[in-house]
C-alpha angles and dihedrals in degrees: 000000000000121000112277119261089190124077117187111206102202127191105223089207094059127082120349134324096255094051094098091058090046091054093051090047093049095054091042089055089060091046087244117142115226139182116215126206110191106197117204095182113060092205089063094059098094092045090049091051091051091051089054090053091047090052091055107254112161094207128034115192126202114214116191140044130324094283092054091045088051093050091053093046091058087066098042099050109114094357095116087229126120120254122213129196128215101176112214101153139103101258105010091193092164094053094045093048088062093048090247120164113259094212115087101233100050087043087059091051089056092053090049096049089061101212107153139191130191107249130202121239135181137213139211113202086345093304111123126236132173111200112015149334127206146183130206123029098358093077087050091050091053091052092051091043091057092049088052093048092051091054101036108017129251124302139134095248089057089047090056089044090058088057093056094043091057098041087056090065100034118157133210119318122255118257105219145165111220124191125188138144092000094307128109127197132184109211146173110215142149093215139033114184122187116193130198095171119086091188091060093051087051092051092050091044091239127148124244107070088118088058092053088051089055092054101265136128111232119226122204117192117192110220118243096254100141127239095311095049092047090052087052093048091046091053090049092054095042092051093042100244100108117132137196112266094008100062099010148357118245129207128164144191141130088258123045127183124192120184142159111252092207091062099237114154105191119141118274136195116246130184124217118185093331098318125109124223140160123254140167119234144270096077118211115191125186138177114231116196121218097356098146134035109223129185110248134182122268092253095056107118105149129119092206132037 
């Protein structure tokens, strides 16, 4: 058998324990040689993908959820190599936005077919994200969600429960200056959510897909309504009846700046595609067209995802 040209970078914490063997079996069924890197430490995903590029693999595949895919994409951007996706996460917004199969074996077939499309990414302070980035209560929700996942396992119901748990103990809102599309707002808000994925907006019944199609990032700012109002707005988002001005403020632009008008420069938690990290403001967010080449199904015919 020839040397593999495909390297699968798999997050050992995503999916089920037997998924690694299923991945090997799916490629073997197509007589396609593959090299599998099973990564136990999620902080090593980007470095592992970079090593795969340096070793000469033509296609590097991210196997995991949106956080894993984001980490691998950070290595792939500008590399000239193909990126494949095997969706093994909870929500899989990025894979679903590309109309990729959610079952493992058909997703492997898409990778092996080799058809690619240039896909837009975004950055916050030069750190890549694919779907969304956020400040405020959402990073705390992610921390709580991981605690719940470790104890009870992964499911969408538990993900939503983590939202309610954090909102119940929500602290003071953030005081921020937000600039986008030539507009500036001074706001007090418990949550600022910046989106780069039209599909995710459609799934949440939120406005702004047309702005993403125009090349913008879309910024949602939750109004400062206290705990009861936050519960009400969260329910509106979850049930798909949220509306501009009533449940959130919306801004958009290809370049978004978020700063603290009081000039404080302490470290903040920022969430990128479901993963928390620490950053120092101001926060500079940009959309970057065609930064990665991703394998897509034959019926993919969209200019925006």
